[in-house]
N, C-alpha and C positions, 0 to 999 in steps of 0.2 A: 400338836395342840391339845390342851386339856384344861379343864377346870372342874372344881367341886363346889357345889353350892346347894342350899335349900331351894326347892322349887315346889310350886303348886301345879298339879296336873290339870291342864285345861281340856285336853282331848287325847284320846288314844284310838288309832285307827288300824285295822288289820292290814298286815303286809305279808303276802305269801301265806304259807300254811301255819306258821307259828310265831311270826314276829309282829311287832307293833311299831307304828310311827307315832311317837308321843310328842305332844306340845306341852311345854312347861312354861310357867311364868316365874322368873327369878328376879331378884332385886338388881343385880349387877349386869345380867345378860339379857334382860327383857324376856319377850316371848321367844322361846328357843325350841327348835324341833330336834329330834334324834331318833335313831333306830334302836329298838330294844330287842335283841335276839332272844327268842323264847318267851317274849312278853305275853303271849296268849296262853301260856301253859297254866295249869291249875294252880301252881305255886306262885307264879309271878302276876297273873292277871289281877288279883285283888290289890296289888300295890299300885297299879297304874290306872285307878279309877278317877274320873274327874272330881276335883275337890280335895283329893288327898295331898298331904304335904310329905315330900320325900327328900332325902339327902341324895342328890344326884351327882354322878360323875360323868362328864361328857368328854369324849375323845374323838379326834379326827386327825388324819395325816396333814390336811390343809385346812385353814380357817374357814374357807367358803364351802367345805363339804358338809353333807348332812351329819355325819358322825354318828356315834353310838352312845347310848345311855346305859349306865348301870345305876340302880337305885335301891335305897333302903327306906322302908316306910317309917315316917316319923309320927304322923297323926292321921288316923283313918276317918276323916270327916265324912266320906261317902257312906261308910257303914253306919255311922252315928245318925245320919239323916234318913236311913232306909225306912224307919217306922213312922216318919212324919212326912206325908206327901207334900205338904206345903214347903217345908224346909228343903226337901230333895229337889222340888221344882225350882226353888230359888237358887240352890247350889248349881244346878245344871244350867240355868239361865245365865248366871254370872259367868261361868266358865265358857259357855258357848259365845256369849257376847264379846268377852275379852279376846277369845281366840280368833274371832272373825274381824275384830276392829283394830287390834294392835299390829303395828308393823313388826316384822321379825327382827330380833336382835337389837332392839332399841331399848335401853334401860329406862325403867319407870319405877324407881324404888318406892315412891310414895304410894303408887297404885298397888304395888305388891303388899305393902303394909295394910292398905285398905281392904284388899281381898282377904288377907289373913284375919283382920278384925271381923269381917262379915262371917267367915267360916267359924270362927270361935264363938260368935254370938248366935249361931243357928239354934233354934229351939228355945231361946230365951226371949223374953218380952222385948219388943222393939226392933228385932233384927230386920224386918222389912223396911223400916226407916233407914237403916244402915245401907240396905241395898240401893235405895234411891240415891243416897249420897255417894255411893260407889259409882253409879252411872254419871252423876255430876262430875265426880273426880276424873272419870274417863274422858269426858268432854274437855275438861280443863287440861289434862295431860296431852291431848291431841291438838290443843290450840283453839278450842271452840268453847271456852268457859263462859258460863252465864253470869251476869251481874245481877244478883237478887237482893242486894243490900239497900239500894236507894232507887227512888223513882227517876226514870229517865227524863221525865218532863219537869218535875218540880225539885228534885234533889232530896225530897223528904224520905225518911226511913220508916215511917209508920203507915199502917193500913195499906200495905202492898198487896195487891190482889190479882195482878195480871203480869204477863210477860210478852214483850213484843216478839212475834215470830220472825221478824226481820233482823233485829239487833241482839236478841237474847237478853235484853235489859228489863228489869222490873218496872211496873207502872202502878201507881197508887189507884185505889178504888175511884176516887173523885176524878182524877185526870183521865182514867181509862174508861169511865162509864159511857161516854158518847161513842166509843169505838169497841166496846166489849165483844161484839160479835166477830171482830177481826183479831182479837187478842187471845192468847193462851191463858188458861187459869193457873194461878200460882197458889198451891196449897199452903195453908197457914203454917204448917210445921217447917217448911223450907225458909220462910221469912223469919220465923221466931226461933228456929233450931230446937224444936221440941219433938217428942215422940208423936207418931201419927196413927190415926185410926185407919182401918183398911180402905175406906173410901178415899181418904187423903193420899194414901200410898198409890192407889190406882190413878189419881189425878197427877201425882208426881211422876209416875211411869209414863203417862201420856205426854207430859212435858219433856222428859228426857228422851223418850222415844222419837218425838218430833225432830229434835235437833240431832240425835244419832242418825236417824234416817236421812235427814237433809244434808248433813255435813260429812258423815263417815261412810254410810252404806250406799246411798244413791249415787255418789260420784264414781263408785266402783261397780255400779250396776249389780248390787247385791241387796237382798232383802234383809230385814231384821231377822235374827235367828229364830227358827220355830220354837226352840226351847224357851225363849223369852215370852212368846205368845202363850205357851202352855202355862208358864208361871202366872201370867196375868189372868188366865182362865181359872186357875185355882183360887186366886184372890177374889175374883168376881163371884165364884160359887160361895166362898166364905162370907162375902159381903151380903149376898142374897139371903144366906142362912140367918145371919145376924139380924138383918132388917125384917125378915119374915117372922 
């Protein structure tokens, strides 16, 4: 059994003295793990950093075996983000969240393209907005998509301000006002599909985090990834600096 495909490194964990167990996200084979012999060496380790895009070859004797990876670096996103703590935190958060949330070997080509778009945008204006949309896409791919286009109570598409924590549907400001303490805030950029300020991104991450925790992580008795928490902390520091 073998295949060759572009993949984005989600995680690389030490195995023995010199090998790595690498988790890749690919368009056709989903989140797929494999053993990289010598992956921890000085020559190979830079290739298998989270966020990097590689041309990977997977081989195994049987389809259900772990198999082995060989890979050639295509784009060193990890190295490009090293000098930008916020971008690096976002890259690591995205990789950790996808690695923990996605079932193994289940194709999600649209999600692969979304991750590639995020990595390509790192360091440019608006990339945190793309990050929030990536988490919304993750929920959609896993069957827990949110309906943020029309009010669940009135059917209106304007002045959407809340989201029902029970149904994941948007609620207008007028309809939701009596129940606002029980609803989740819907940042304006998600309703209008515009770029977001840092405080709006934080509100967006609170929204997606609620549904990720409820539907994806809690049922498997897992917390949201610490890397995601660290990303939020970097955004909070930035927001405090700007406000100050």
